[in-house]
N, C-alpha and C positions, 0 to 999 in steps of 0.2 A: 758437426763438421760437414761441410759440403764437399762432395767429391767432384772433381773436374773430369768430365768425360773427354777422352781424346777421340777426335774424329779425323779420319784420314781418307782421302780419295786417291786412289791410284789410277793414273792415266799414263798412256805411253808418251814418250818424248815427242813423237810425231803429232799427237793430238795437242799436247801442250804448246808446241811450236805453232800449230795452226791457230790456236786460240790467241796466242801472242800476236801473230801477224794480223788477224782480224781486228784486234784491239788497236794496234798501231795504225792500220789503215783508216779505221773509223776516226781516230783522234786527228790524224793528218787531214782527213776530209773536213772535219769540224773546223780546224784551224784555217784551212784554205778558204772555207766559206766565210769565216769571220773577216779574213783579209780582203776577200772579194767584196763583201758588204762595205768594208772600210773604204775601199777604192771607189765605191759607188756612192759615197757620201755619208755613210753611217759612222757615228762616233765610236772610236776605240782609243783607249789610253795609249799615248805614244810608247810607253814601256811595253805594253802588250803587243804592239805592232812589231817591235824589235824582237821580243821574246818569241812570238809566234813564228816569225821567219826563221829564227835559229832552231826552234823545235822542229819545224818541218824539215830542215836540212838534217838534223840529227835522226829523225824518224826515217828519212830516206836512206841514211847510212845503215841503220839497223835493218831495214827491209832488204837491203842489198845483202847483208850478212845471211838473212834467211832465204835468199834466192828469189826475192820478189822485186 
């Protein structure tokens, strides 16, 4: 029988929020760059254009919640 090891990392809520904010900003920047490239002639699937714009708005809303 294989025993499953439980691993847990405890971090403060402030650190967890900081990690979340950094990840959200990085993803928003990535999506914005894709849209900028699209506007400069690079191909992007039309569904991705729509979804990226919606995701950027949603990420901005989340960042407002975190005070950014």
